[in-house]
DRENDO-1510 file (C-alpha; in Angstrom, 1 decimal, always signed):
<recs>
REC; n; res; u; v; w
REC; 1; MET; +0.2; +0.1; +0.2 .
REC; 2; LEU; +1.1; +3.6; -0.6 .
REC; 3; LEU; +0.2; +5.8; +2.3 .
REC; 4; GLY; +1.6; +9.0; +1.4 .
REC; 5; GLU; +5.1; +8.6; +0.9 .
REC; 6; GLU; +5.5; +5.0; +2.8 .
REC; 7; TRP; +5.3; +1.9; +1.5 .
REC; 8; ASP; +3.4; +0.0; +3.8 .
REC; 9; SER; +3.5; -4.0; +2.9 .
REC; 10; ALA; +1.9; -5.0; +6.5 .
REC; 11; GLY; -2.0; -6.4; +6.2 .
REC; 12; GLU; -3.5; -5.1; +9.7 .
REC; 13; ALA; -6.2; -6.8; +8.6 .
REC; 14; GLY; -4.5; -10.1; +7.5 .
REC; 15; GLN; -3.7; -11.2; +4.1 .
REC; 16; PHE; -5.1; -12.3; +0.6 .
REC; 17; ASP; -4.5; -15.1; -1.5 .
REC; 18; LEU; -3.6; -13.9; -5.2 .
REC; 19; ILE; -4.8; -16.7; -7.4 .
REC; 20; ASP; -3.6; -17.0; -10.9 .
REC; 21; PRO; -7.2; -18.0; -12.8 .
REC; 22; ALA; -5.1; -19.8; -15.4 .
REC; 23; THR; -3.5; -22.2; -13.1 .
REC; 24; GLY; -5.5; -21.6; -9.7 .
REC; 25; GLN; -2.3; -21.5; -7.8 .
REC; 26; VAL; -1.6; -18.6; -5.6 .
REC; 27; ALA; +0.5; -15.7; -7.1 .
REC; 28; ALA; +1.1; -13.6; -4.7 .
REC; 29; LYS; +0.1; -12.7; -0.7 .
REC; 30; VAL; -1.5; -8.9; -1.1 .
REC; 31; PRO; -2.1; -7.1; +2.6 .
REC; 32; MET; -5.2; -5.9; +4.0 .
REC; 33; ALA; -5.9; -2.7; +5.1 .
REC; 34; GLY; -7.3; -2.0; +8.1 .
REC; 35; ARG; -8.9; +1.2; +9.4 .
REC; 36; ASP; -5.9; +2.5; +10.7 .
REC; 37; GLN; -4.1; +2.4; +7.4 .
REC; 38; VAL; -7.1; +3.7; +5.5 .
REC; 39; ASP; -7.2; +6.9; +7.8 .
REC; 40; ARG; -3.2; +7.3; +7.1 .
REC; 41; ALA; -3.9; +7.3; +3.3 .
REC; 42; VAL; -7.1; +9.8; +3.7 .
REC; 43; ALA; -4.7; +11.7; +6.0 .
REC; 44; ALA; -1.8; +11.8; +3.7 .
REC; 45; ALA; -4.3; +13.3; +0.6 .
REC; 46; ALA; -5.9; +15.7; +2.8 .
REC; 47; ALA; -2.5; +17.3; +3.5 .
REC; 48; ALA; -1.4; +17.2; +0.4 .
REC; 49; ARG; -4.8; +18.7; -1.0 .
REC; 50; ARG; -3.7; +22.3; -0.7 .
REC; 51; MET; -0.2; +21.8; -2.5 .
REC; 52; TRP; -1.6; +19.9; -5.0 .
REC; 53; ARG; -4.1; +22.6; -5.7 .
REC; 54; SER; -1.8; +25.3; -5.8 .
REC; 55; VAL; +0.6; +23.6; -8.4 .
REC; 56; ARG; +0.3; +25.9; -11.5 .
REC; 57; PRO; -2.0; +24.1; -14.2 .
REC; 58; ASN; +1.0; +23.5; -16.8 .
REC; 59; LYS; +3.1; +21.8; -14.0 .
REC; 60; ARG; +0.5; +19.2; -13.4 .
REC; 61; ARG; +0.1; +18.9; -17.3 .
REC; 62; ASP; +3.6; +18.1; -17.6 .
REC; 63; MET; +3.3; +15.6; -14.2 .
REC; 64; LEU; +0.7; +13.6; -16.4 .
REC; 65; LEU; +2.2; +13.4; -19.4 .
REC; 66; ARG; +5.3; +12.0; -18.1 .
REC; 67; LEU; +3.3; +9.9; -16.3 .
REC; 68; ALA; +1.2; +8.7; -19.6 .
REC; 69; ASP; +5.3; +8.3; -20.9 .
REC; 70; LEU; +6.0; +5.8; -18.2 .
REC; 71; VAL; +3.1; +4.0; -18.1 .
REC; 72; ILE; +3.5; +3.2; -22.0 .
REC; 73; ALA; +7.1; +2.7; -21.5 .
REC; 74; HIS; +6.1; -0.1; -18.8 .
REC; 75; ARG; +3.3; -1.4; -21.1 .
REC; 76; ASP; +5.1; -4.9; -21.1 .
REC; 77; ALA; +5.3; -5.1; -17.5 .
REC; 78; PHE; +1.8; -4.1; -17.5 .
REC; 79; ALA; +0.8; -6.8; -19.4 .
REC; 80; THR; +2.7; -9.2; -17.7 .
REC; 81; VAL; +0.8; -8.3; -14.4 .
REC; 82; LEU; -2.4; -8.5; -16.2 .
REC; 83; ALA; -1.4; -12.3; -17.4 .
REC; 84; VAL; -1.4; -13.1; -13.8 .
REC; 85; GLU; -3.6; -11.8; -11.7 .
REC; 86; GLN; -6.3; -11.3; -14.3 .
REC; 87; GLY; -5.9; -14.3; -16.8 .
REC; 88; LEU; -5.8; -11.4; -20.0 .
REC; 89; PRO; -4.0; -12.0; -22.8 .
REC; 90; ASP; -2.4; -9.0; -25.0 .
REC; 91; ALA; -3.0; -6.9; -22.0 .
REC; 92; ALA; -0.6; -4.5; -23.3 .
REC; 93; VAL; -3.2; -2.5; -25.4 .
REC; 94; LEU; -4.8; -1.5; -21.8 .
REC; 95; ALA; -1.8; +0.6; -21.0 .
REC; 96; ARG; -2.2; +2.2; -23.9 .
REC; 97; HIS; -5.4; +2.8; -23.3 .
REC; 98; CYS; -5.1; +3.9; -19.6 .
REC; 99; ALA; -2.1; +6.1; -21.5 .
REC; 100; GLU; -4.8; +8.1; -23.6 .
REC; 101; TRP; -6.7; +8.8; -21.0 .
REC; 102; ILE; -4.3; +10.4; -19.1 .
REC; 103; LYS; -2.7; +12.3; -21.9 .
REC; 104; TYR; -6.3; +13.3; -22.8 .
REC; 105; TYR; -7.3; +14.9; -18.8 .
REC; 106; ALA; -3.2; +16.3; -18.6 .
REC; 107; GLY; -4.6; +18.6; -22.2 .
REC; 108; TRP; -7.6; +19.6; -19.6 .
REC; 109; SER; -5.4; +20.6; -16.5 .
REC; 110; GLU; -5.1; +24.1; -18.2 .
REC; 111; LYS; -8.6; +24.5; -19.0 .
REC; 112; VAL; -10.4; +25.0; -15.9 .
REC; 113; HIS; -12.2; +27.9; -15.5 .
REC; 114; GLY; -15.1; +29.9; -14.4 .
REC; 115; ARG; -17.0; +32.5; -16.1 .
REC; 116; VAL; -19.0; +36.1; -15.2 .
REC; 117; ASN; -22.2; +36.1; -14.8 .
REC; 118; PRO; -24.9; +38.5; -15.2 .
REC; 119; SER; -26.3; +40.1; -12.1 .
REC; 120; TYR; -29.4; +41.8; -11.5 .
REC; 121; PRO; -31.0; +44.0; -10.1 .
REC; 122; VAL; -28.1; +44.9; -8.3 .
REC; 123; ASP; -25.5; +46.4; -10.1 .
REC; 124; ALA; -22.1; +43.8; -8.8 .
REC; 125; LEU; -19.8; +41.6; -10.5 .
REC; 126; THR; -20.5; +38.2; -10.0 .
REC; 127; TYR; -18.6; +35.4; -11.5 .
REC; 128; SER; -18.2; +31.8; -10.8 .
REC; 129; LEU; -15.2; +29.1; -9.9 .
REC; 130; ARG; -14.7; +26.1; -10.4 .
REC; 131; GLU; -12.7; +24.1; -7.6 .
REC; 132; PRO; -11.2; +20.5; -6.6 .
REC; 133; TYR; -13.1; +18.6; -4.2 .
REC; 134; GLY; -9.9; +18.0; -2.0 .
REC; 135; VAL; -10.0; +14.3; -1.5 .
REC; 136; VAL; -11.3; +11.8; -3.5 .
REC; 137; ALA; -12.1; +8.1; -2.8 .
REC; 138; VAL; -11.7; +5.7; -6.2 .
REC; 139; ILE; -12.5; +2.4; -6.6 .
REC; 140; THR; -11.9; +0.6; -9.4 .
REC; 141; PRO; -13.4; -2.7; -10.8 .
REC; 142; PHE; -11.4; -6.3; -11.2 .
REC; 143; ASN; -12.0; -6.1; -14.7 .
REC; 144; GLU; -10.6; -2.9; -16.0 .
REC; 145; SER; -8.6; -1.9; -13.6 .
REC; 146; LEU; -6.1; -0.2; -15.4 .
REC; 147; ALA; -8.2; +1.7; -17.9 .
REC; 148; ALA; -10.2; +2.7; -14.9 .
REC; 149; LEU; -6.9; +4.6; -13.7 .
REC; 150; GLY; -7.0; +6.3; -16.5 .
REC; 151; MET; -10.7; +7.4; -16.6 .
REC; 152; LYS; -10.6; +8.3; -12.8 .
REC; 153; VAL; -7.7; +9.2; -11.6 .
REC; 154; ALA; -6.3; +11.8; -14.7 .
REC; 155; PRO; -9.3; +13.8; -14.7 .
REC; 156; ALA; -9.3; +14.0; -10.5 .
REC; 157; LEU; -5.5; +15.0; -10.7 .
REC; 158; ALA; -5.9; +17.1; -13.4 .
REC; 159; ALA; -8.7; +19.3; -11.7 .
REC; 160; GLY; -7.0; +19.8; -8.5 .
REC; 161; ASN; -7.8; +16.8; -6.5 .
REC; 162; CYS; -5.9; +14.4; -3.7 .
REC; 163; VAL; -6.8; +10.5; -4.6 .
REC; 164; VAL; -7.0; +7.3; -2.4 .
REC; 165; ILE; -7.7; +4.6; -4.4 .
REC; 166; LYS; -8.7; +1.1; -3.2 .
REC; 167; PRO; -8.4; -1.4; -6.0 .
REC; 168; PRO; -10.5; -5.0; -6.0 .
REC; 169; GLU; -8.7; -7.8; -4.1 .
REC; 170; GLN; -8.2; -9.9; -7.2 .
REC; 171; THR; -6.4; -7.5; -9.3 .
REC; 172; PRO; -4.4; -5.0; -6.9 .
REC; 173; LEU; -0.8; -5.3; -8.7 .
REC; 174; GLN; -1.5; -3.1; -11.7 .
REC; 175; THR; -2.5; -0.6; -9.8 .
REC; 176; VAL; +0.3; -0.9; -7.2 .
REC; 177; LEU; +2.8; -0.2; -10.4 .
REC; 178; PHE; +0.4; +2.6; -11.6 .
REC; 179; ALA; +1.0; +4.4; -8.1 .
REC; 180; ARG; +5.0; +4.1; -8.3 .
REC; 181; LEU; +5.0; +5.1; -12.0 .
REC; 182; CYS; +3.2; +8.7; -10.7 .
REC; 183; LEU; +5.6; +8.9; -8.2 .
REC; 184; GLU; +8.6; +8.5; -10.9 .
REC; 185; ALA; +6.7; +11.3; -13.0 .
REC; 186; GLY; +7.1; +13.6; -10.4 .
REC; 187; ILE; +3.7; +13.8; -8.7 .
REC; 188; PRO; +4.3; +14.7; -5.2 .
REC; 189; PRO; +3.7; +12.0; -2.3 .
REC; 190; GLY; +0.3; +12.2; -0.8 .
REC; 191; VAL; -1.4; +13.1; -4.1 .
REC; 192; VAL; -1.6; +9.4; -4.9 .
REC; 193; ASN; -2.2; +6.5; -2.1 .
REC; 194; VAL; -3.4; +3.3; -2.4 .
REC; 195; VAL; -5.2; +0.6; -0.2 .
REC; 196; THR; -5.6; -2.7; -0.8 .
REC; 197; GLY; -8.1; -4.9; +0.6 .
REC; 198; GLY; -11.5; -6.2; +0.8 .
REC; 199; PRO; -14.9; -4.3; +1.4 .
REC; 200; ASP; -14.3; -3.3; +5.0 .
REC; 201; ALA; -11.4; -1.3; +3.6 .
REC; 202; GLY; -13.5; +0.1; +0.7 .
REC; 203; GLU; -16.3; +1.1; +3.7 .
REC; 204; ALA; -13.8; +2.6; +6.1 .
REC; 205; LEU; -12.7; +4.7; +3.0 .
REC; 206; VAL; -16.3; +5.8; +2.1 .
REC; 207; ARG; -17.1; +6.9; +5.3 .
REC; 208; HIS; -14.1; +8.7; +5.9 .
REC; 209; PRO; -15.3; +12.4; +7.1 .
REC; 210; ASP; -12.3; +13.4; +4.8 .
REC; 211; VAL; -13.6; +12.1; +1.4 .
REC; 212; ARG; -15.3; +14.6; -0.6 .
REC; 213; LYS; -16.1; +12.5; -3.5 .
REC; 214; VAL; -16.6; +9.1; -4.4 .
REC; 215; THR; -15.8; +7.2; -8.4 .
REC; 216; PHE; -17.0; +3.7; -8.2 .
REC; 217; THR; -16.8; +1.3; -11.0 .
REC; 218; GLY; -18.3; -2.1; -10.3 .
REC; 219; GLY; -21.8; -4.1; -9.2 .
REC; 220; LEU; -24.9; -3.3; -8.2 .
REC; 221; ARG; -24.9; -4.5; -4.4 .
REC; 222; SER; -21.6; -3.2; -4.4 .
REC; 223; ALA; -22.7; +0.1; -5.2 .
REC; 224; GLN; -25.9; -0.1; -3.2 .
REC; 225; ALA; -23.4; -0.7; +0.1 .
REC; 226; ILE; -21.4; +2.4; -1.3 .
REC; 227; LEU; -24.3; +4.8; -1.3 .
REC; 228; ARG; -25.7; +3.2; +1.6 .
REC; 229; SER; -22.0; +4.4; +3.4 .
REC; 230; ALA; -21.7; +7.7; +1.7 .
REC; 231; ALA; -25.4; +8.7; +2.6 .
REC; 232; ASP; -24.3; +9.7; +5.8 .
REC; 233; SER; -22.1; +12.1; +4.8 .
REC; 234; ILE; -24.1; +13.6; +2.0 .
REC; 235; THR; -20.7; +12.5; -0.2 .
REC; 236; PRO; -21.6; +12.5; -3.8 .
REC; 237; VAL; -20.9; +9.2; -5.7 .
REC; 238; VAL; -20.2; +8.9; -9.5 .
REC; 239; SER; -21.0; +5.2; -10.1 .
REC; 240; GLU; -20.7; +3.0; -13.5 .
REC; 241; LEU; -22.4; -0.6; -12.8 .
REC; 242; GLY; -22.3; -2.7; -15.9 .
REC; 243; GLY; -25.5; -3.5; -18.4 .
REC; 244; LYS; -27.0; -6.0; -20.3 .
REC; 245; SER; -26.3; -4.5; -23.7 .
REC; 246; ALA; -28.6; -5.2; -26.3 .
REC; 247; ASN; -27.1; -5.7; -30.2 .
REC; 248; ILE; -30.2; -5.1; -32.4 .
REC; 249; VAL; -29.3; -6.7; -36.0 .
REC; 250; PHE; -31.8; -5.5; -38.8 .
REC; 251; GLY; -32.1; -7.9; -41.9 .
REC; 252; ASP; -30.8; -4.9; -44.3 .
REC; 253; GLY; -27.6; -4.4; -42.2 .
REC; 254; ASP; -24.0; -6.1; -42.2 .
REC; 255; TRP; -25.3; -9.4; -40.0 .
REC; 256; LYS; -21.9; -10.7; -40.4 .
REC; 257; ALA; -20.5; -7.8; -38.8 .
REC; 258; GLY; -23.1; -7.8; -36.1 .
REC; 259; ALA; -22.8; -11.4; -35.5 .
REC; 260; ALA; -19.2; -11.1; -34.8 .
REC; 261; LEU; -19.6; -8.0; -32.7 .
REC; 262; SER; -21.5; -10.0; -30.1 .
REC; 263; ALA; -19.5; -13.2; -30.8 .
REC; 264; MET; -15.8; -12.3; -30.4 .
REC; 265; ASN; -17.1; -9.5; -27.5 .
REC; 266; ALA; -19.7; -11.0; -25.1 .
REC; 267; CYS; -17.6; -14.7; -25.4 .
REC; 268; VAL; -14.2; -14.2; -26.4 .
REC; 269; ASN; -13.1; -11.2; -25.3 .
REC; 270; MET; -11.7; -10.6; -21.4 .
REC; 271; ALA; -13.7; -14.0; -21.4 .
REC; 272; GLY; -17.4; -11.7; -21.3 .
REC; 273; GLN; -16.1; -9.8; -18.6 .
REC; 274; GLY; -16.7; -6.5; -19.9 .
REC; 275; CYS; -19.6; -3.8; -18.7 .
REC; 276; ILE; -20.3; -2.4; -22.3 .
REC; 277; PHE; -20.2; -6.1; -24.2 .
REC; 278; PRO; -23.2; -7.0; -26.6 .
REC; 279; THR; -24.4; -10.1; -24.4 .
REC; 280; ARG; -28.0; -9.7; -26.2 .
REC; 281; LEU; -28.0; -10.5; -29.6 .
REC; 282; LEU; -31.4; -9.3; -31.2 .
REC; 283; VAL; -31.8; -10.6; -34.8 .
REC; 284; GLU; -34.6; -9.5; -37.2 .
REC; 285; GLU; -36.2; -13.2; -38.0 .
REC; 286; SER; -35.3; -12.8; -41.4 .
REC; 287; VAL; -31.3; -13.2; -41.0 .
REC; 288; HIS; -31.8; -15.2; -37.9 .
REC; 289; ASP; -30.8; -18.6; -39.0 .
REC; 290; ALA; -27.6; -17.2; -40.7 .
REC; 291; VAL; -26.7; -15.2; -37.8 .
REC; 292; VAL; -26.5; -18.1; -35.4 .
REC; 293; GLU; -24.5; -20.1; -37.8 .
REC; 294; GLU; -22.4; -17.3; -37.7 .
REC; 295; VAL; -21.4; -16.8; -34.1 .
REC; 296; ALA; -21.3; -20.9; -34.0 .
REC; 297; ARG; -18.9; -21.1; -36.6 .
REC; 298; LEU; -16.6; -17.6; -35.3 .
REC; 299; LEU; -16.9; -19.6; -31.8 .
REC; 300; SER; -15.4; -22.9; -33.1 .
REC; 301; ASP; -12.1; -22.2; -33.4 .
REC; 302; VAL; -11.2; -19.5; -30.5 .
REC; 303; ARG; -8.2; -20.8; -29.0 .
REC; 304; LEU; -8.4; -20.6; -24.9 .
REC; 305; GLY; -5.5; -21.2; -23.4 .
REC; 306; ASP; -2.4; -19.7; -21.2 .
REC; 307; PRO; -2.5; -15.5; -21.3 .
REC; 308; ALA; +1.0; -15.2; -21.4 .
REC; 309; ALA; +1.1; -17.9; -24.8 .
REC; 310; GLU; +1.8; -16.5; -28.1 .
REC; 311; GLY; -1.9; -16.8; -30.1 .
REC; 312; THR; -4.2; -17.3; -27.1 .
REC; 313; GLN; -7.3; -15.2; -28.0 .
REC; 314; MET; -9.2; -16.1; -24.3 .
REC; 315; GLY; -8.1; -17.0; -20.9 .
REC; 316; PRO; -9.7; -18.0; -17.6 .
REC; 317; VAL; -12.6; -15.6; -15.9 .
REC; 318; ILE; -11.4; -13.8; -12.5 .
REC; 319; SER; -11.9; -16.7; -10.1 .
REC; 320; GLU; -13.1; -19.9; -9.1 .
REC; 321; ALA; -16.4; -18.4; -7.5 .
REC; 322; ALA; -17.4; -16.4; -10.5 .
REC; 323; ALA; -16.8; -20.1; -12.6 .
REC; 324; ASN; -19.3; -21.3; -10.1 .
REC; 325; ARG; -21.5; -18.7; -10.7 .
REC; 326; ILE; -21.4; -18.3; -14.6 .
REC; 327; MET; -21.6; -22.2; -14.9 .
REC; 328; GLY; -25.1; -22.2; -12.7 .
REC; 329; VAL; -26.3; -19.7; -14.8 .
REC; 330; ILE; -25.5; -22.0; -18.1 .
REC; 331; ASP; -27.0; -24.6; -16.2 .
REC; 332; ARG; -30.2; -23.4; -15.5 .
REC; 333; ALA; -30.8; -21.9; -19.0 .
REC; 334; ARG; -30.7; -25.2; -20.7 .
REC; 335; GLY; -34.2; -26.1; -19.9 .
REC; 336; GLU; -35.0; -22.7; -21.3 .
REC; 337; SER; -33.2; -22.1; -24.2 .
REC; 338; THR; -31.6; -24.0; -27.3 .
REC; 339; LEU; -27.3; -24.3; -26.5 .
REC; 340; VAL; -25.8; -23.3; -29.4 .
REC; 341; ALA; -21.9; -23.7; -28.7 .
REC; 342; GLY; -20.3; -24.1; -25.3 .
REC; 343; GLY; -21.3; -24.6; -22.5 .
REC; 344; ALA; -19.0; -26.6; -20.3 .
REC; 345; ARG; -15.5; -25.9; -18.1 .
REC; 346; ALA; -12.5; -26.4; -20.0 .
REC; 347; ASP; -10.9; -29.8; -19.3 .
REC; 348; GLY; -7.0; -31.4; -20.0 .
REC; 349; GLU; -4.4; -28.7; -19.5 .
REC; 350; LEU; -6.6; -26.0; -18.5 .
REC; 351; ALA; -8.6; -27.8; -16.0 .
REC; 352; ASN; -6.8; -26.5; -13.2 .
REC; 353; GLY; -7.6; -22.9; -14.2 .
REC; 354; TRP; -11.0; -21.2; -14.3 .
REC; 355; PHE; -11.8; -21.6; -18.5 .
REC; 356; ILE; -14.9; -21.8; -19.4 .
REC; 357; GLU; -16.0; -22.5; -23.3 .
REC; 358; PRO; -17.6; -19.6; -25.3 .
REC; 359; THR; -21.3; -20.4; -24.6 .
REC; 360; VAL; -24.4; -19.2; -26.7 .
REC; 361; PHE; -27.7; -19.9; -26.3 .
REC; 362; ASP; -30.8; -19.3; -28.6 .
REC; 363; SER; -34.7; -18.5; -28.4 .
REC; 364; VAL; -33.9; -17.1; -25.2 .
REC; 365; HIS; -36.8; -15.4; -23.1 .
REC; 366; PRO; -36.7; -12.0; -22.4 .
REC; 367; GLU; -37.9; -12.5; -19.2 .
REC; 368; SER; -35.2; -15.1; -18.5 .
REC; 369; GLU; -32.4; -14.7; -16.4 .
REC; 370; LEU; -30.0; -15.0; -19.0 .
REC; 371; ALA; -32.1; -12.1; -20.7 .
REC; 372; THR; -31.9; -9.8; -17.7 .
REC; 373; THR; -29.5; -10.6; -15.8 .
REC; 374; GLU; -25.5; -9.7; -16.3 .
REC; 375; VAL; -23.8; -12.8; -16.2 .
REC; 376; PHE; -20.0; -11.2; -16.5 .
REC; 377; GLY; -19.0; -14.3; -18.3 .
REC; 378; PRO; -18.2; -15.9; -22.0 .
REC; 379; VAL; -22.2; -15.9; -22.4 .
REC; 380; LEU; -24.3; -14.9; -25.3 .
REC; 381; ALA; -28.2; -14.6; -25.6 .
REC; 382; ILE; -30.0; -14.4; -28.8 .
REC; 383; THR; -33.7; -13.7; -29.3 .
REC; 384; ALA; -35.6; -13.4; -32.7 .
REC; 385; PHE; -37.9; -10.5; -33.3 .
REC; 386; ARG; -40.2; -9.4; -36.2 .
REC; 387; SER; -40.7; -5.6; -36.0 .
REC; 388; THR; -38.7; -2.3; -34.7 .
REC; 389; GLU; -41.1; -2.0; -32.2 .
REC; 390; GLU; -40.4; -5.1; -30.8 .
REC; 391; ALA; -36.8; -4.8; -31.3 .
REC; 392; LEU; -36.9; -1.9; -28.8 .
REC; 393; GLU; -39.4; -3.1; -26.4 .
REC; 394; LEU; -36.8; -6.2; -25.8 .
REC; 395; ALA; -33.6; -3.9; -25.9 .
REC; 396; ASN; -35.3; -1.8; -23.3 .
REC; 397; GLY; -36.5; -4.1; -21.3 .
REC; 398; PRO; -34.0; -4.6; -18.4 .
REC; 399; ASP; -33.8; -2.7; -15.5 .
REC; 400; VAL; -30.3; -1.4; -16.9 .
REC; 401; GLY; -28.9; +0.7; -19.9 .
REC; 402; LEU; -24.9; +1.2; -20.2 .
REC; 403; ALA; -24.7; +0.8; -24.3 .
REC; 404; ALA; -26.6; -0.8; -27.0 .
REC; 405; TYR; -25.3; -1.5; -30.7 .
REC; 406; VAL; -27.7; -1.5; -34.1 .
REC; 407; PHE; -26.9; -2.5; -37.1 .
REC; 408; THR; -29.1; -1.1; -40.1 .
REC; 409; ASP; -28.0; +0.2; -43.6 .
REC; 410; ASP; -31.5; +2.3; -43.1 .
REC; 411; LEU; -30.3; +5.7; -42.1 .
REC; 412; ARG; -33.4; +7.1; -41.0 .
REC; 413; ARG; -34.2; +3.6; -38.4 .
REC; 414; ALA; -30.7; +3.9; -37.2 .
REC; 415; HIS; -31.2; +7.6; -36.0 .
REC; 416; ARG; -34.2; +7.0; -34.5 .
REC; 417; MET; -33.2; +3.8; -32.6 .
REC; 418; ALA; -30.4; +5.5; -31.3 .
REC; 419; ARG; -33.3; +8.2; -29.7 .
REC; 420; ALA; -35.1; +5.4; -28.4 .
REC; 421; LEU; -33.0; +3.3; -26.8 .
REC; 422; GLU; -32.7; +3.4; -23.2 .
REC; 423; ALA; -28.6; +3.4; -22.8 .
REC; 424; GLY; -25.9; +6.0; -21.9 .
REC; 425; SER; -24.0; +5.1; -25.2 .
REC; 426; VAL; -25.4; +3.6; -28.6 .
REC; 427; GLY; -23.2; +1.7; -31.7 .
REC; 428; ILE; -24.6; +2.1; -35.2 .
REC; 429; ASN; -23.0; -0.3; -37.5 .
REC; 430; GLY; -20.0; -1.0; -34.9 .
REC; 431; MET; -18.4; -0.7; -31.4 .
REC; 432; SER; -16.5; +2.4; -29.8 .
REC; 433; THR; -13.3; +1.4; -27.7 .
REC; 434; VAL; -14.3; +4.1; -25.4 .
REC; 435; PRO; -11.7; +6.9; -26.0 .
REC; 436; PRO; -11.3; +9.7; -23.7 .
REC; 437; THR; -13.1; +12.3; -25.5 .
REC; 438; PHE; -16.7; +11.6; -25.0 .
REC; 439; PRO; -19.3; +10.9; -22.1 .
REC; 440; PHE; -19.3; +7.4; -21.0 .
REC; 441; GLY; -22.3; +6.2; -18.8 .
REC; 442; GLY; -25.8; +4.8; -18.0 .
REC; 443; TYR; -28.9; +5.3; -17.7 .
REC; 444; LYS; -31.6; +2.9; -15.3 .
REC; 445; GLY; -29.5; +1.0; -13.0 .
REC; 446; SER; -26.2; +1.3; -14.7 .
REC; 447; GLY; -25.5; +4.3; -12.6 .
REC; 448; TYR; -25.0; +8.0; -12.7 .
REC; 449; GLY; -22.5; +10.6; -13.8 .
REC; 450; ARG; -20.3; +10.3; -16.6 .
REC; 451; GLU; -16.4; +9.8; -17.4 .
REC; 452; GLY; -14.8; +11.5; -20.0 .
REC; 453; GLY; -14.9; +14.2; -21.8 .
REC; 454; GLU; -15.6; +17.7; -20.5 .
REC; 455; GLU; -18.2; +16.1; -18.5 .
REC; 456; GLY; -15.7; +13.3; -16.9 .
REC; 457; LEU; -13.5; +16.8; -15.8 .
REC; 458; LEU; -16.5; +18.5; -14.2 .
REC; 459; GLU; -17.5; +15.5; -12.0 .
REC; 460; PHE; -14.2; +16.4; -10.0 .
REC; 461; LEU; -15.0; +19.8; -9.8 .
REC; 462; GLN; -17.8; +22.1; -7.6 .
REC; 463; THR; -18.8; +25.6; -8.3 .
REC; 464; LYS; -18.4; +28.8; -5.8 .
REC; 465; THR; -20.4; +32.1; -7.0 .
REC; 466; VAL; -18.2; +35.2; -5.4 .
REC; 467; HIS; -20.7; +38.3; -5.6 .
REC; 468; VAL; -19.1; +41.8; -5.5 .
REC; 469; PRO; -21.7; +44.8; -5.5 .
REC; 470; LEU; -20.5; +47.9; -7.2 .
REC; 471; ASP; -22.8; +50.4; -6.1 .
REC; 472; GLY; -22.4; +49.4; -2.6 .
REC; 473; GLY; -26.2; +49.5; -1.9 .
REC; 474; MET; -29.1; +47.2; -1.7 .
REC; 475; PRO; -32.2; +47.9; -4.6 .
</recs>
C-alpha cells in the first residue's frame, strides 16, 4: 500500500491470496488494509490537497504527460501483471488505453475556468469558480482496473484533487505499479495513495469524513453498499454499474459484422467480463438462422489457453467463485433455451484454471435470467424479433442501460433507434473503444454520472459563486 510517501506491506486486517486464474495457484500475498491504514492514506491525501491545488496547471499537465509516457514504457510489465492476476492475453493494449486517458486529461489541467455571470437588480460583478473537492476515493473494478485508473485518476488529478485508490482484491498489482509510476513522474507524495483490501476497507474509505467525492465502477450490490455508506455524510458518488447491452441486427444491415461483434466481445474478449459488451443479440427473423450459424462458426476455432502464450485468444474468468456462478447460469438456461455452442468448463491442460467455453444460447425468453441479468462471463443470449417496435421493447426491457448497438443500412431507422434506446451510448454498425473524448455512463440501473470528455472533468469540480456589489447598496 502507498500511504503518503510510505510503502506499507503489512496487512492490519490480514492477507489475501491472489490466485492466478489460469492455474488456480497462489501468485502473491496481498495485505488487507485496516481502518488505521485507511485513515493514514486519507490523512496523507488531505495534507497534500492544498499543495497540489496550488501547483500551476501547466506543471500538473507536464507531470500527467510524464506519467502517460511511463505507462506506455512499462506496457510489457503491465501485460505480465494483467496476465497473472487477471488472465488477460494481449493486455498491453490496456496500458495504451490508460495512457490515452491520462494524456487527454493532462490537457484539461490548464483549461479549468469559471465565468462571469449577469447580475441584477443590483449592479455587481458576479463570477463563478470551479474548484476541486479535495480528497477523492477511487474504487476500481477487477476487469478494467488499469483502464479505470486512467478514466478516474487522471481527471481527478487534472482538476486539482488528491486521490485514495482502493483496487479490487483480485487485481491490486496493476494499481501498485501505477502508483509507483506516479511518484516516478514527479507527482508529489500524498497526491496518489493506495489501500488494498476488501469491502471493509472500501466502506471505511467511503465513510471517512475527509473524503469529499467517490468514483466507483462495479456491480449493483457493491454500489448499493457504497451509496448507503456515503449517505450519512452526503458524499456524492459517480457510479458505473454495468449493463446487459443489446445488439440489434436488422436484415438490411451487415449481419455478419453484427454477429462478429457479439460473438467476439460477449464471449471471447476478456472472457466476456466487460460492462459494455453486447451480451444480448437481437436478430430480425429474416436473418436469424444465418446469424446463429455465423456466431457458432466464429466461436468454433477460438483458442483458450495460457494468457501469456502467443496465439491465445481467450483466457479464464477471474475466480473460482465467478466460474461456479457462471456455470450455474448456464445450467439453469439449458432447460429454457437452445444451446448453440459451448456450455462447459475447459478440461485437459486447462482443467486447473477457471476456463469456460464460449457459450451461446438461442431462443432466449426476454424475461428469463439469461436475458435480464448480467452474467459477466462468456455467455451470449440470442432472441429473434419481427418488427422495429418489438426490437425496441426487447432492448429496453432490463432495468439497466449502459450501451446498445444497432446494425442497419437504413439511416433514418438508425437515428430513430438511437433516440429511442434507453442507454448511455449507442453504437451504429460498430462498437467504440471508449475513447477519452466522449462522455461515458449509463441510464437507469447502470449508474449515475459520466466519465470522459469535459463532463468527466466536471465530476471532480464544484462551483463557487462570488458576488461583488459595485454601487455599495441594496435595491
